[in-house]
DRENGU-788086 format. One record per residue (C-alpha): residue number from 1; residue in three letters; x, z, y. Coordinates in steps of 0.2 Angstrom, whole numbers, plus 5000, padded with zeros to 4 digits. Layout:
nr->NUM rest->ala px->X pz->Z py->Y
...
***
This chain:
nr->1 rest->met px->5397 pz->6138 py->5244
nr->2 rest->gly px->5405 pz->6145 py->5260
nr->3 rest->gln px->5390 pz->6143 py->5272
nr->4 rest->ser px->5383 pz->6158 py->5281
nr->5 rest->met px->5366 pz->6166 py->5277
nr->6 rest->leu px->5359 pz->6158 py->5292
nr->7 rest->phe px->5363 pz->6141 py->5287
nr->8 rest->leu px->5357 pz->6144 py->5270
nr->9 rest->ala px->5340 pz->6151 py->5276
nr->10 rest->val px->5338 pz->6135 py->5287
nr->11 rest->ala px->5344 pz->6122 py->5275
nr->12 rest->leu px->5334 pz->6128 py->5260
nr->13 rest->pro px->5317 pz->6125 py->5268
nr->14 rest->val px->5323 pz->6109 py->5276
nr->15 rest->cys px->5328 pz->6102 py->5259
nr->16 rest->leu px->5312 pz->6107 py->5251
nr->17 rest->ala px->5302 pz->6099 py->5265
nr->18 rest->ile px->5312 pz->6082 py->5262
nr->19 rest->val px->5309 pz->6083 py->5244
nr->20 rest->val px->5290 pz->6084 py->5247
nr->21 rest->ile px->5291 pz->6070 py->5260
nr->22 rest->ser px->5301 pz->6059 py->5248
nr->23 rest->ala px->5289 pz->6062 py->5235
nr->24 rest->gly px->5275 pz->6056 py->5246
nr->25 rest->tyr px->5284 pz->6040 py->5249
nr->26 rest->phe px->5288 pz->6038 py->5231
nr->27 rest->val px->5270 pz->6039 py->5225
nr->28 rest->lys px->5264 pz->6028 py->5239
nr->29 rest->gly px->5277 pz->6015 py->5233
nr->30 rest->ala px->5272 pz->6017 py->5215
nr->31 rest->val px->5254 pz->6015 py->5219
nr->32 rest->ala px->5258 pz->5999 py->5229
nr->33 rest->ile px->5268 pz->5991 py->5215
nr->34 rest->ala px->5253 pz->5994 py->5203
nr->35 rest->his px->5242 pz->5985 py->5215
nr->36 rest->arg px->5254 pz->5971 py->5219
nr->37 rest->leu px->5258 pz->5967 py->5201
nr->38 rest->ser px->5242 pz->5972 py->5194
nr->39 rest->val px->5250 pz->5985 py->5183
nr->40 rest->pro px->5238 pz->5998 py->5176
nr->41 rest->glu px->5240 pz->6015 py->5185
nr->42 rest->phe px->5243 pz->6023 py->5167
nr->43 rest->ile px->5259 pz->6012 py->5166
nr->44 rest->val px->5264 pz->6018 py->5184
nr->45 rest->gly px->5261 pz->6036 py->5180
nr->46 rest->ser px->5268 pz->6038 py->5163
nr->47 rest->val px->5283 pz->6025 py->5164
nr->48 rest->ile px->5288 pz->6022 py->5182
nr->49 rest->val px->5285 pz->6038 py->5190
nr->50 rest->ala px->5289 pz->6048 py->5175
nr->51 rest->ile px->5306 pz->6040 py->5172
nr->52 rest->gly px->5310 pz->6040 py->5190
nr->53 rest->thr px->5307 pz->6059 py->5192
nr->54 rest->ser px->5316 pz->6063 py->5175
nr->55 rest->ala px->5331 pz->6052 py->5178
nr->56 rest->pro px->5342 pz->6067 py->5185
nr->57 rest->glu px->5340 pz->6076 py->5169
nr->58 rest->val px->5348 pz->6062 py->5159
nr->59 rest->ala px->5365 pz->6065 py->5168
nr->60 rest->ile px->5364 pz->6084 py->5166
nr->61 rest->asn px->5360 pz->6084 py->5147
nr->62 rest->val px->5373 pz->6070 py->5143
nr->63 rest->ser px->5386 pz->6080 py->5152
nr->64 rest->ala px->5380 pz->6096 py->5143
nr->65 rest->val px->5382 pz->6087 py->5126
nr->66 rest->leu px->5399 pz->6081 py->5130
nr->67 rest->asp px->5404 pz->6099 py->5135
nr->68 rest->asn px->5397 pz->6106 py->5119
nr->69 rest->ala px->5384 pz->6116 py->5129
nr->70 rest->gly px->5369 pz->6113 py->5117
nr->71 rest->asp px->5360 pz->6128 py->5124
nr->72 rest->ile px->5359 pz->6120 py->5141
nr->73 rest->val px->5351 pz->6104 py->5133
nr->74 rest->ile px->5337 pz->6113 py->5124
nr->75 rest->ser px->5333 pz->6126 py->5138
nr->76 rest->asn px->5334 pz->6113 py->5151
nr->77 rest->ile px->5322 pz->6101 py->5142
nr->78 rest->thr px->5310 pz->6114 py->5137
nr->79 rest->gly px->5311 pz->6123 py->5153
nr->80 rest->ser px->5308 pz->6107 py->5163
nr->81 rest->asn px->5293 pz->6103 py->5153
nr->82 rest->ile px->5285 pz->6120 py->5155
nr->83 rest->val px->5287 pz->6119 py->5173
nr->84 rest->asn px->5280 pz->6102 py->5174
nr->85 rest->val px->5264 pz->6107 py->5165
nr->86 rest->gly px->5263 pz->6124 py->5172
nr->87 rest->leu px->5267 pz->6121 py->5191
nr->88 rest->gly px->5265 pz->6102 py->5192
nr->89 rest->ile px->5247 pz->6100 py->5185
nr->90 rest->gly px->5243 pz->6118 py->5189
nr->91 rest->ile px->5246 pz->6116 py->5207
nr->92 rest->ala px->5238 pz->6099 py->5207
nr->93 rest->gly px->5223 pz->6107 py->5198
nr->94 rest->met px->5221 pz->6119 py->5213
nr->95 rest->leu px->5221 pz->6105 py->5225
nr->96 rest->met px->5208 pz->6093 py->5217
nr->97 rest->thr px->5196 pz->6092 py->5203
nr->98 rest->phe px->5200 pz->6082 py->5187
nr->99 rest->glu px->5187 pz->6072 py->5177
nr->100 rest->lys px->5188 pz->6070 py->5158
nr->101 rest->ala px->5205 pz->6062 py->5154
nr->102 rest->arg px->5205 pz->6044 py->5147
nr->103 rest->pro px->5210 pz->6041 py->5129
nr->104 rest->glu px->5227 pz->6035 py->5133
nr->105 rest->tyr px->5232 pz->6050 py->5143
nr->106 rest->thr px->5226 pz->6061 py->5129
nr->107 rest->lys px->5236 pz->6051 py->5116
nr->108 rest->thr px->5251 pz->6053 py->5127
nr->109 rest->val px->5250 pz->6072 py->5128
nr->110 rest->phe px->5247 pz->6072 py->5109
nr->111 rest->leu px->5264 pz->6063 py->5107
nr->112 rest->gly px->5272 pz->6075 py->5118
nr->113 rest->leu px->5265 pz->6089 py->5108
nr->114 rest->phe px->5272 pz->6080 py->5092
nr->115 rest->gly px->5289 pz->6080 py->5100
nr->116 rest->ala px->5289 pz->6098 py->5104
nr->117 rest->thr px->5282 pz->6103 py->5087
nr->118 rest->ala px->5296 pz->6092 py->5079
nr->119 rest->leu px->5309 pz->6102 py->5089
nr->120 rest->leu px->5302 pz->6118 py->5084
nr->121 rest->ile px->5302 pz->6114 py->5066
nr->122 rest->asn px->5320 pz->6107 py->5067
nr->123 rest->thr px->5325 pz->6124 py->5076
nr->124 rest->leu px->5318 pz->6134 py->5062
nr->125 rest->phe px->5323 pz->6124 py->5047
nr->126 rest->thr px->5341 pz->6121 py->5052
nr->127 rest->ser px->5344 pz->6138 py->5058
nr->128 rest->gln px->5359 pz->6147 py->5050
nr->129 rest->asn px->5366 pz->6163 py->5057
nr->130 rest->gly px->5356 pz->6161 py->5073
nr->131 rest->ile px->5362 pz->6143 py->5076
nr->132 rest->ser px->5351 pz->6128 py->5075
nr->133 rest->thr px->5357 pz->6109 py->5075
nr->134 rest->val px->5351 pz->6093 py->5082
nr->135 rest->ser px->5358 pz->6080 py->5070
nr->136 rest->thr px->5360 pz->6061 py->5072
nr->137 rest->leu px->5346 pz->6058 py->5060
nr->138 rest->phe px->5334 pz->6069 py->5069
nr->139 rest->ser px->5339 pz->6061 py->5086
nr->140 rest->ile px->5336 pz->6043 py->5079
nr->141 rest->gly px->5318 pz->6049 py->5074
nr->142 rest->leu px->5315 pz->6055 py->5092
nr->143 rest->ile px->5321 pz->6039 py->5099
nr->144 rest->ala px->5310 pz->6029 py->5087
nr->145 rest->ala px->5295 pz->6039 py->5093
nr->146 rest->phe px->5300 pz->6036 py->5111
nr->147 rest->ala px->5301 pz->6017 py->5108
nr->148 rest->tyr px->5284 pz->6018 py->5100
nr->149 rest->phe px->5277 pz->6026 py->5115
nr->150 rest->met px->5285 pz->6013 py->5127
nr->151 rest->ile px->5279 pz->5998 py->5117
nr->152 rest->arg px->5262 pz->6005 py->5115
nr->153 rest->ser px->5261 pz->6009 py->5134
nr->154 rest->leu px->5266 pz->5992 py->5139
nr->155 rest->thr px->5255 pz->5983 py->5127
nr->156 rest->asn px->5239 pz->5992 py->5125
nr->157 rest->ser px->5234 pz->5998 py->5143
nr->158 rest->asp px->5222 pz->5986 py->5151
nr->159 rest->gly px->5220 pz->5996 py->5168
nr->160 rest->glu px->5201 pz->5999 py->5165
nr->161 rest->asp px->5194 pz->6012 py->5177
nr->162 rest->asp px->5210 pz->6013 py->5187
nr->163 rest->glu px->5207 pz->6020 py->5205
nr->164 rest->glu px->5206 pz->6007 py->5219
nr->165 rest->phe px->5223 pz->6004 py->5227
nr->166 rest->asp px->5229 pz->6002 py->5245
nr->167 rest->ala px->5235 pz->5984 py->5246
nr->168 rest->asn px->5243 pz->5985 py->5263
nr->169 rest->thr px->5261 pz->5988 py->5257
nr->170 rest->ala px->5273 pz->5974 py->5254
nr->171 rest->leu px->5281 pz->5973 py->5237
nr->172 rest->trp px->5299 pz->5974 py->5243
nr->173 rest->leu px->5294 pz->5989 py->5254
nr->174 rest->ala px->5285 pz->5997 py->5239
nr->175 rest->val px->5301 pz->5995 py->5228
nr->176 rest->leu px->5311 pz->6002 py->5242
nr->177 rest->leu px->5300 pz->6017 py->5243
nr->178 rest->val px->5301 pz->6020 py->5225
nr->179 rest->phe px->5320 pz->6019 py->5223
nr->180 rest->gly px->5323 pz->6028 py->5240
nr->181 rest->gly px->5311 pz->6042 py->5236
nr->182 rest->ala px->5318 pz->6045 py->5219
nr->183 rest->val px->5336 pz->6046 py->5225
nr->184 rest->ala px->5331 pz->6057 py->5240
nr->185 rest->met px->5321 pz->6069 py->5228
nr->186 rest->ala px->5335 pz->6070 py->5216
nr->187 rest->phe px->5348 pz->6073 py->5229
nr->188 rest->phe px->5339 pz->6086 py->5240
nr->189 rest->ser px->5332 pz->6095 py->5225
nr->190 rest->asp px->5350 pz->6098 py->5219
nr->191 rest->leu px->5355 pz->6104 py->5236
nr->192 rest->ala px->5339 pz->6116 py->5236
nr->193 rest->val px->5343 pz->6123 py->5220
nr->194 rest->gly px->5361 pz->6126 py->5225
nr->195 rest->tyr px->5356 pz->6135 py->5241
nr->196 rest->ala px->5343 pz->6145 py->5232
nr->197 rest->val px->5355 pz->6151 py->5219
nr->198 rest->glu px->5368 pz->6156 py->5233
nr->199 rest->ile px->5355 pz->6166 py->5243
nr->200 rest->ser px->5349 pz->6174 py->5227
nr->201 rest->thr px->5367 pz->6179 py->5222
nr->202 rest->arg px->5371 pz->6186 py->5238
nr->203 rest->leu px->5356 pz->6196 py->5238
nr->204 rest->gly px->5362 pz->6203 py->5221
nr->205 rest->ile px->5348 pz->6195 py->5210
nr->206 rest->pro px->5354 pz->6193 py->5192
nr->207 rest->glu px->5359 pz->6176 py->5187
nr->208 rest->ala px->5347 pz->6176 py->5172
nr->209 rest->val px->5333 pz->6179 py->5184
nr->210 rest->ile px->5339 pz->6165 py->5195
nr->211 rest->gly px->5339 pz->6153 py->5180
nr->212 rest->ala px->5322 pz->6158 py->5174
nr->213 rest->thr px->5314 pz->6155 py->5191
nr->214 rest->val px->5324 pz->6146 py->5204
nr->215 rest->ile px->5334 pz->6134 py->5193
nr->216 rest->ala px->5319 pz->6130 py->5182
nr->217 rest->ala px->5307 pz->6127 py->5196
nr->218 rest->gly px->5320 pz->6118 py->5206
nr->219 rest->gly px->5326 pz->6106 py->5192
nr->220 rest->ser px->5308 pz->6100 py->5191
nr->221 rest->leu px->5305 pz->6098 py->5210
nr->222 rest->pro px->5303 pz->6079 py->5209
nr->223 rest->glu px->5290 pz->6080 py->5196
nr->224 rest->val px->5280 pz->6094 py->5204
nr->225 rest->ser px->5282 pz->6086 py->5222
nr->226 rest->ser px->5275 pz->6070 py->5215
nr->227 rest->cys px->5260 pz->6079 py->5207
nr->228 rest->ile px->5256 pz->6087 py->5224
nr->229 rest->ala px->5258 pz->6071 py->5233
nr->230 rest->ala px->5247 pz->6062 py->5221
nr->231 rest->ala px->5234 pz->6076 py->5222
nr->232 rest->arg px->5233 pz->6074 py->5240
nr->233 rest->ile px->5228 pz->6056 py->5239
nr->234 rest->lys px->5217 pz->6060 py->5224
nr->235 rest->arg px->5226 pz->6050 py->5210
nr->236 rest->pro px->5223 pz->6061 py->5194
nr->237 rest->asn px->5229 pz->6046 py->5183
nr->238 rest->leu px->5246 pz->6047 py->5192
nr->239 rest->ile px->5247 pz->6065 py->5190
nr->240 rest->leu px->5243 pz->6066 py->5171
nr->241 rest->gly px->5253 pz->6050 py->5168
nr->242 rest->asn px->5268 pz->6057 py->5177
nr->243 rest->ile px->5268 pz->6074 py->5168
nr->244 rest->ala px->5264 pz->6067 py->5151
nr->245 rest->gly px->5276 pz->6053 py->5152
nr->246 rest->ser px->5290 pz->6065 py->5158
nr->247 rest->gln px->5286 pz->6076 py->5143
nr->248 rest->ile px->5289 pz->6062 py->5132
nr->249 rest->phe px->5304 pz->6055 py->5142
nr->250 rest->asn px->5312 pz->6072 py->5141
nr->251 rest->ile px->5309 pz->6078 py->5123
nr->252 rest->leu px->5310 pz->6061 py->5114
nr->253 rest->gly px->5320 pz->6050 py->5126
nr->254 rest->ile px->5333 pz->6062 py->5134
nr->255 rest->leu px->5335 pz->6074 py->5119
nr->256 rest->gly px->5336 pz->6059 py->5107
nr->257 rest->leu px->5349 pz->6050 py->5117
nr->258 rest->ser px->5359 pz->6067 py->5119
nr->259 rest->gly px->5359 pz->6069 py->5100
nr->260 rest->met px->5364 pz->6051 py->5096
nr->261 rest->ile px->5379 pz->6053 py->5108
nr->262 rest->ser px->5384 pz->6068 py->5097
nr->263 rest->ser px->5376 pz->6080 py->5086
nr->264 rest->phe px->5376 pz->6098 py->5094
nr->265 rest->thr px->5371 pz->6116 py->5091
nr->266 rest->tyr px->5360 pz->6128 py->5100
nr->267 rest->lys px->5354 pz->6146 py->5099
nr->268 rest->ser px->5339 pz->6148 py->5087
nr->269 rest->tyr px->5330 pz->6160 py->5098
nr->270 rest->leu px->5325 pz->6146 py->5109
nr->271 rest->trp px->5311 pz->6143 py->5097
nr->272 rest->val px->5301 pz->6155 py->5107
nr->273 rest->asp px->5303 pz->6144 py->5123
nr->274 rest->ile px->5298 pz->6129 py->5112
nr->275 rest->gly px->5283 pz->6139 py->5105
nr->276 rest->ile px->5277 pz->6143 py->5123
nr->277 rest->leu px->5279 pz->6124 py->5128
nr->278 rest->ile px->5267 pz->6120 py->5113
nr->279 rest->val px->5255 pz->6133 py->5118
nr->280 rest->met px->5254 pz->6127 py->5136
nr->281 rest->thr px->5252 pz->6109 py->5130
nr->282 rest->leu px->5237 pz->6114 py->5119
nr->283 rest->ile px->5230 pz->6123 py->5135
nr->284 rest->leu px->5232 pz->6106 py->5144
nr->285 rest->leu px->5224 pz->6096 py->5130
nr->286 rest->leu px->5209 pz->6109 py->5130
nr->287 rest->cys px->5207 pz->6107 py->5149
nr->288 rest->met px->5208 pz->6088 py->5149
nr->289 rest->asn px->5194 pz->6086 py->5137
nr->290 rest->arg px->5182 pz->6101 py->5138
nr->291 rest->pro px->5171 pz->6102 py->5154
nr->292 rest->gly px->5172 pz->6122 py->5154
nr->293 rest->pro px->5190 pz->6125 py->5154
nr->294 rest->arg px->5193 pz->6109 py->5165
nr->295 rest->lys px->5186 pz->6119 py->5180
nr->296 rest->phe px->5200 pz->6132 py->5177
nr->297 rest->lys px->5214 pz->6120 py->5174
nr->298 rest->gly px->5224 pz->6125 py->5189
nr->299 rest->pro px->5223 pz->6144 py->5187
nr->300 rest->leu px->5225 pz->6143 py->5168
nr->301 rest->leu px->5241 pz->6133 py->5169
nr->302 rest->leu px->5248 pz->6142 py->5184
nr->303 rest->ala px->5245 pz->6159 py->5175
nr->304 rest->ser px->5253 pz->6152 py->5159
nr->305 rest->tyr px->5269 pz->6148 py->5169
nr->306 rest->gly px->5268 pz->6165 py->5178
nr->307 rest->ala px->5267 pz->6173 py->5161
nr->308 rest->tyr px->5282 pz->6163 py->5154
nr->309 rest->ala px->5293 pz->6167 py->5170
nr->310 rest->ala px->5289 pz->6185 py->5168
nr->311 rest->tyr px->5294 pz->6185 py->5150
nr->312 rest->leu px->5311 pz->6177 py->5154
nr->313 rest->ile px->5314 pz->6190 py->5168
nr->314 rest->ile px->5309 pz->6204 py->5156
nr->315 rest->ile px->5321 pz->6199 py->5142
nr->316 rest->ala px->5335 pz->6196 py->5155
nr->317 rest->leu px->5334 pz->6213 py->5163
***
């Protein structure tokens, strides 16, 4: 980019503000669709919102596979999931109080945990000379698990105990808000990350540190912004559904699709990041179902992400 520092300093917060505003409209549209079509909020959060906010990662990872950049695929998926849990639910937990999670949300998080554990096992057992491989067979298994999740979600959720919906938004407008909000979040998130990287580079901050903080958080701006927007209107089901669904869509759907396009290799040391994701998912499960830890869900998850970011910065320096 050839813009001046003044332009970058103004453009970055403007882009971030647009992302946050877009997330508000996106969530409003998703809630309205759930009401108009009598769709359970679990489906809206774990399918509609999750896929909408995760869609930009599809293009990134497919392109990375075609360019034989397997490290980008694994680090992007793992890092995005860590940011989603640590910042998305962490910040939402600071803004509102969560009740005990309903069974379908717990099962969804468990499926995400299964995906992360399967990736960890694959990383360790296929490692040769510091290189691991995502094979076509392993990818088919991930896609099968993703298909199971989608079928189970669409057939087994009855909407019991969903929150009350605002019925004032017309269906056509709700659909427009969802698609428009998703496109705006993706576009301005990408711009915000680009501007932040440019500013950091000009200030002499190492690229590894930028990747560990700015890019990782920036790539998950749609998910995090959607969680904040949902927390502001007290929609815990949308928050949990969004993050749990995004976890599954990323690690089962996107990773499975990437590996089916072409098997690829990646550095085995990424097992550490995958292990951190597993630990954070276990913390989330503990906070979802235990009254004591649930009170500290926000601080615990934010602290976990802070520790992960600190680890990345330390090994990069």
